[in-house]
N, C-alpha and C positions, 0 to 999 in steps of 0.2 A: 312797510312800517305802518303800525296802527296809529290812528290819530284819535285822541280823546279830547273832548272839551268838558270841563267841569266847572260848575258854578256852586256857590254856596248861598243858600237861602235861609235866613234866620226863621226860627219858629218857636213856639212855646215849648216848654220842657215838662211834660206830665209826670215824669218818673224820677225826678231828682230825689235823692234820699237824704234825709236828715235824721240821724238816729238820736233818740232821747236817752238811751242807755249808754253811758260812757265807760262801763266796765270793759276790762280786757280778759281774754282767755289766757293770753301770755303777755307779760308787760316787762321786758328786760331791755338792756341797752342795745341788744342785737335783734331783738323781735318784739314788735308790738302788734299783736293779733286781736282785733276787737271782737267783743261778744255780741251776738245779735239774738233776739228772741226768735223762737221758731215761727210764731205768728206775729205779724206786723202789718201795717197798712199796705206795704209792698207785696208781701207774700199772700195776703188775703185776696188780692186781685187774681193770683195765679192758681190758688188752690181751689179745686172743684171736687167736692165729696162724690165718691162713687160707691157702688155696691158690687159685692162679689156676684158673679154669674156662673152658675153651674153649667156644665157642658152637656148634661143630660138630666132628664126629670125622673129617670127610673134607675133602679139599682143596677150596678154593672152585672152582666151575665156570667162572666168567667173570671177566674182568678187562678194564681199559682201558689203552690205551697212547697216548702222544702222540708223533707223528712229524712234525717240520717244522710245529709248532704246529697239527696236526690230530689230533683225538682219534679213536681206533678202539676198537670193543667187540669182544671175542674170546670164543669158547667154547673151552674146553680139550677138544677132541674126544678126546684121548688118555686122559682119565680119565672120560669119560662113562659107562663101565661101573660106575662107582661110584653112579651115579644111576639106571640102568636095567638090566634083565636082557638077556642077549644076543639074545633074540627080540623085543625091543621097540624102538621108535623113541623118540628123545628130541627133542622140539620146543620151541624157545625163541622167546620173544616179547619185544619191547622197547616201552616207552612212555616219552615224554618228560615230565618234571615241571617245572612252572613255578609261581612265586609267584602267588597268586591270593587275596588277602584281600578283605574287604568294606569298605564305606565306614566302618562303625563299628569294624571290627577289621582295619585294613589290613595288619597284620604277622602274621596268623594264617590259615593256609589255603594249600593248593596244588591245582593242577589236574594230572590225569594223563590224557595223551592215550590214545586207543584203541590197544590192543596190536596190533603187526604182527609177523609172523613174519620171522625171519632165520636164516641158516644158520650158517656158522662165524665170519664177522667182517663188520663193516660200519663205515662212516664215520659218525660222529656229527655232527648238526647243532644239537643242544641241549646245555645245560650239565649237566643232570642226567638220568640214564637209569635206569629201572626194569626189571629183567629177571625174567621168569617162564619156568620150564622144566617141562615136563610129560612123564612117560612115558605108557604107553598108558592108565593108570588115574587118575593123580592128579597134583597139583602136587608136584614133588620138589625144586625149588630156586626161590629168589627172593632178589634182592639189589638194591641201589641203588648206583650209581657217580657220582661227580662229579669227572671229570678237569679239570685246570686248563690252559687254553690262554690266550694273550694276545689279548685283543679289540682291535680296531681303535682303539677310544677310548683303552684303556690305552696301546697302542703309540704313539699320537700324543702322549699326555701325557708319556711317558718321553723322547721326543726333545726335548721343550721344557724339560726339567728344568734349573733354574739352579743350578749348583754354585759353592761358595765357591772351591774350587781345581779348576781344570779338569783338573789332572793327578791329582787324588785321587778315588777312588771314593766316592760318598756313603755315609753311615752309615745302615744299615738297623737296625730294631728288631723283636725277636721276643719276645712275652710269652707264656709257657706258665704257665697258671694252673690250679691244683688247688684246688677249693673246700673250705673248712673244714678246713685242715690247719695246725697250728701248727708252729713250728720243731722242737720237741722230739718231737712226733708224727711229723714227717717222718723224724727220726732213728730212731724206734722201728720204723715200718712200712715205710719205704723206704731202708734202709741202703746197698743197692747203688747206687741213684740218687745219694744223697747223697755217698758216697765218690767216685763218678765225678766229680761236680760239683767237689768240693774237690780232687781230684787233677788236674783240668784247668783250674785257674785261676779258678773261680767264687769270688766274694767273698761270704761269708755275713754277714748283718746280724742278729745276735741281739737287738739293741735296737730292732728294727722294730715299732712299735706301731700297731694299727688306730685309726681315728678315730670309729667309730660301730659300731652293733650288727651288722646283717646285711649282705648283699651289695651292695644298691643304693647305700646311702650311702657305702660304702668304695670301691666300683668307680668310681662317678661322681665321687668326690673325686679319685681317681687321674687321671681323664680331664679333669676341669674345674677343679679347685682349690676347689670349692664344698662347703659342708656340707650336711646334709639339709634344713634350713630354706631355704637359698638354692637348692638344686636343685629343691625343690618349687615354689618361687616362680618361678624363672627358666625352668626346664625343663618344668614342669607335666606330669609323665609320665602323669597320668590323662586328658589331653586329646589327642585325635587331632591328630597333626602337630606338636605342640609339642617333642617330642624331636628332631625334625629340625632345630629351630632352637637347641638346647642347645649351648653353646659347648665341645663335646668336642674334645680336641686332635687326634683322628683326622681331624676335618674340616680342621684346619690342615695336617696331613700330606698329606691328599688334595688340598686346594687348592694346595699348594706343590709338586706333582709326584710325590709318593710314591704307589706302588700300595699300596692298603689291604685288609686282610682281617679278618673277625671271625666266629668260630664258637663255639657252645656245644653241648654234647652232650645237652641235655635241654630240648627246645623249649617245653613248657608253663610251665616255671618259669625261663625265660632271664631274665637281669638285667633287661631292659627290657620284658618281657612279663608277668611275674607281678604281677597286680593293677595292671598298667600297660598303656598302649595301644601300646607298641612304636613302630616307625618306619613312617611313611607310605611313605617312599622307602628303598631299601637304604642303610644308613649307610656302606657300604664298597664299594670296587670289587668285592670278592669277599665276598659275604654268604652264609654257609652255613646259615642257618636253614631255608630251603626244603628243602635237602638232608637235614637231620636231621629235619624233619617228614616227609619221604618215608620215611626209614628207620624212622620210627615206625608206618608202615602195614604193616611186616613183622611177623612173629611175634616178640612181646617176651618175654624171659625176665627176671624181676625178681630183684634181690638187695638185700636190706634195703630193699624198697619202691621201689627205683630201676630204671629201664630199663637193666639191665647189658647184655643182648644185644639187638640188633635184627637179626633174621635171623641170618645165620652169622657176624657180627662184633660185638664189644663196641663200644658207643658211644664209650668212651674211646679205643680204638684208631682208630676212624674219625676222631676229632679229631686224633690224632697223625699219621695219614697225610696228612691235609689240610695240617697245619703244615709237614711235610716237603716235600710237593709244592709248596706255595706258596713256601717258602723257596728250593727248588732252581730253580723256574721264574724267579724274579726274584733270583737269587743276586748278580748283577753289576749290579743296578738298585736304586734307592731303594725300600724297601718298609717297611710298618709292619703287623704282623699280631698280633692277639690271638686265642688259641686256649684255650678254657676248658673244664674237665672237672669235672662234678658227680657222675657216675653211679657212681663207685666210692669216693667219699669223703664225700659230704654227710651221710649218715644214721648212720654208724657210725665210731667212732674207730679201729677196727682194720682196716677194709676196704681202705685204700690199699695194704696189704701185697700185695694180689692183683695189683697193677700194677707192683710194684717192678721185675721183670725187663723188663717191656715199656717202662717209662719209661726205664730205664738204657740199654736197647737203642736207644731213640729218640735220646737224647743222643749215644751213640756213633756213630750213623749220621750225624747232622748235623755232628758233628765231622769224620768221614771224608769227608762231602761238601763240607767247607770252609766251612759256615755260620758256624762260630764265628770264622772269619777275616774274614767280610764283614758280620756283624750283632752289635749289641749284644743279648745274650739275657738275658732276665730270667726266672727261675723263682720264682713267687710264689703266695700265697694271699691271700684277702680277710679272713680271720679264722681262728681256731681253732674247735674244736668247741664249739657253743653249747648243746648239751643232752645229756642222757645221763649215765651213771654218772660219767664223769670230771669232770663239772661239780660234783659234790658235794664234790670235793677242792680243797684250797688251790692245789695245783699247776695244776689244771684252770682255776682262776680266772685265773691268770697266762697259761696257754697260749691260753685263748680270745681274749685280747687281743694275743697275740704271734704273728702268722702268719709263714709262710716268706717270705724274700726272699734270693735268691741272684742275683748279677749277673756276667756275663761280658763282657769287652771284647776286641775284635779286637787282634791284635798291632800292626797298623798304627795303631790308635787310641792304644794306649800309646806308640807312637814319636812320633806327632804331637803328642800332648797328654800328656806325662809328668806334668805337674803335676796334671792332672785325675785321672789314674790314681792318683797318690799320695793325693790327697784322698779318693778313693773307698775306698781301703784304710783310711785314718785314720777315715773316717766310719763304717766298719763296727764300730767300737768305741764309737760314740757313740749317743745316743738320737735316733731318727729316726722319721718318720711317713709316712703315705700321701701327704700334701701334698708332702713332699720328692721323691717319685717323680714327682709332676706336675711339678714344677719341673725335674726332671732330663730329662723328655721334651721340655720347652720348650728346654732347654739343647742337646739333640740337634739340634733344628731350627735353632737359632741357629748351630750349627757346620756345618750342611749347606747352608743356604739363605741367599743374600744378602739382607740387610735385614730378617731376622726379628728382632723385638724380644721379649725375655722380659718378661712382666708378672707382677706378684706374685700369688700365690693370694689370692682374695677372702676366703676362710675363714682363711687363715693368712699374713699379709703378711710375717711374720718366717720363714717357711719357706724353704729353700734347695735348690739342686740338690745331689745327691750328689757331683757333680764339683767343687763349691766347698768352702771350708774351714768346715764347720759348727762352731760354738762348742761346746767340750766341756762348759761349764757351761750346760746347757740344761734347762728345766723342761718338763713337759707342756704348759703353757699356751703356751709359746714354740714348741712343735712343733705346735700346733693340736689337742692331744688333750684332750678335755674330762675333767673331774675323775672322772667315773664310769667311764671307760675307761682311766685312768691306771695305769700299772704302777710308777711311780717312788715307791712308798709304803713301800719297805723290805720286810722279811720279815714275813709273818703268822705268829704263834706261837699255840699253844694258850692260851686264856684260862684262867689258873690258878684263877679263881673258879667254874670249871664244876663243881666238886664240889657246889655247892648250886645252880648254874644260875641265879642271880638275873639276872645281866646277859644272858645268852643268852635267858631267858625273856622278859625285858623287851623286848629287841631284836626278837624273833619277835612278841610281841604288837603292838608299834608298827607293824611292817611289815604284819601281817595286817589291822590297823585301816585301814591305808592302801589295802590291796588291796580290802577290802570296802566302803570309804567310798562309792564311786561306782557300786556294783553296782545293777542295775535289779531284781533278783528276790531274794526272800527265800530264804535258805539258812542253816541252822544249821551253822556251821563253826568249827573250833577248831585250835589247833596241837597235833597229836598226838605229834610227836617232834622234839627238837632233834638234828640230825645232825652239825653241827660249829659251833664258835664260836671265833673267833681275833681276835687284836688285833695291829695292826702295831707292829713294833719301832721304837725311836727315842727320842732324848732331848728332842725338842722337846715343846712343851706340848700340841700337838694331834696326833691320829692318826686311825686308822681301825679300825672294828670290822666284822667279816664273820660272818654267821650264815647257816646252811643249816638249814632246817626243813621238816617235812612237816605237811600239814593233814589234817583228817579226810576231806577229798574225794580223798586220795591225791595231791595235787599237791605237788611239791617246789620251794620257792623259796629264792632267795639274796638277802639284803639287805645292803647297804653303808651304814655310818653313819660321819659324821665325829664325832669324840669329843673331849672335854677329858680329859686324863690325871689331873690332880690338882686338885681332887677329881674323880673320875670322873663324866662325864655325857655324854649323847647330845646333840650340837649340831644335827645335821642328817641326815635320811634322804636319801642320795644317790641311791640306785638299788634297785629290786626287780626281779628276773629270775625268771621261770618256767623251771626247768631240766629238768623231766620229771616222771615219775610215780614212785611208790614201787616198790620191788622186789616187794612183794606184789601190786600192781595189774598 
């Protein structure tokens, strides 16, 4: 049996939050969601401006081009002197990359064919090609390309697509996802992108609440309508082949004639691979994980512990290039694509700023390409920043639960379905959740495919499409958001009893007791500092108490309690989260 001794030592509270702005994003009898400024005294302490860093100082030596549905690989011979001296030769070689997992790990691993020399250009017969170029002495350039062409199977499927209205183009869907970014951090770190979205008709959802902790339960809820317990039971992600049977909506899109695509920019921790078995068979018509794995064989430059550069290109930009190529290739065909970026946002609340210019340029390009007139485009995140300095703040507690969601509708959609467009705009001012996005994706299918029936979310039977009229009086429970992730609790304010620290010390002690209760090893641990303590506002008899504390082992925790206001008492420990290490550590 483990033995823990814990003490509580009172300390000053440097990060207690007192908001000056008393406005609310949502202010109903069932939900009081406070409004915060993007920049505040708290967030200014955690916001560190950064600059974009290019992965190479010279122009890329190779590129691919698709002509009449045939891909060609080209060397830019006019710039080869950037890679060799005048008295040297430049020799380039190509290899094809294919998916090649094992029986136990079918979704991990690629094969690279023997390298063959080519001159200036060549026709490609494989989907993914790796290029290596040498001068007389060494490797001077390497890259991986994945041009998109229409396969025979996809072409035949598109010809059979059953449309609701033969005179109307089908409704395509494009999801652009940036991991771990809250709505307010998006405003802080990517202002150019946000301004472009708002100036070009994207509808922002400030009351959009996540439904669970990290990526997998939130993303899988968006695709299946299942909560984590249901996902683990039905989809069994730790067993080979079971994710192939998971009722993800992209399988419905694919089965009903849509061309589907899925790509993430960080293969080892991709949503369905980190601590999971991944897919036995590719889950989409265009599955870009093998491509990203191939890029990870190149020289990697890390930023904040993430693979920022893979060879001469950033991993984030590679995903954006794929998203644009896919959307253009199937611009006038039914398509469903998810393109996910982690490598400039996951580990640091400030790093998204380095991609602001690139992201805004991407959206400008797909606007000019006409993609915004052919597709429903969603720009979203799975959750906000889950650890680090910002999580010590009250605003960070809210932000972690309130990710980005922006939605753009084609003009022809607004014309055909004016009521649905009006509902979308009205719902942007209401409390919504991940399950509502799942219902929205089903709604798109019902509008595009004859006979498709929308089914309620198993985890949230009361959730609705964003195109329907969602009730204004809506609680977290009615939106499928568990109490521990609910932001409808009003505004947290500094606990005025903090001068003597009795409540905060008691709360931290209770939380630490729970943390150590099931530990297997002996360790002497105590609460070394109370960093903040706050109590939710409101006139009802019950409320919430939030305490952030540091232990003698340098860990920082955040604990949420349900309380009775009069007389004060702790009723239930709702949640304990580890949010990082102390500044000293």
